[in-house]
Phi, psi and omega in degrees: 000323180293325178296320178295318179294320179293318180291326176294319177296320179294319178293322178296317178296318179298318178293322178297321182285328186253011183298322180294326178292324177296319178295320178298313181296319178296318180294316179295319179296318178296318179295318179293320178295318179294321179291325177293320179295317179295324180292330176287329178287322183272341189297000000 
């Protein structure tokens, strides 16, 4: 049980440290997807 708690704490810390990178990747992916969708409408 202690191993599960320690690994959960480690994963939580990793997500806290990299949360901004996840947001950057999500924003860029959303922008690329929206521009591809718009290009098919205007194309």
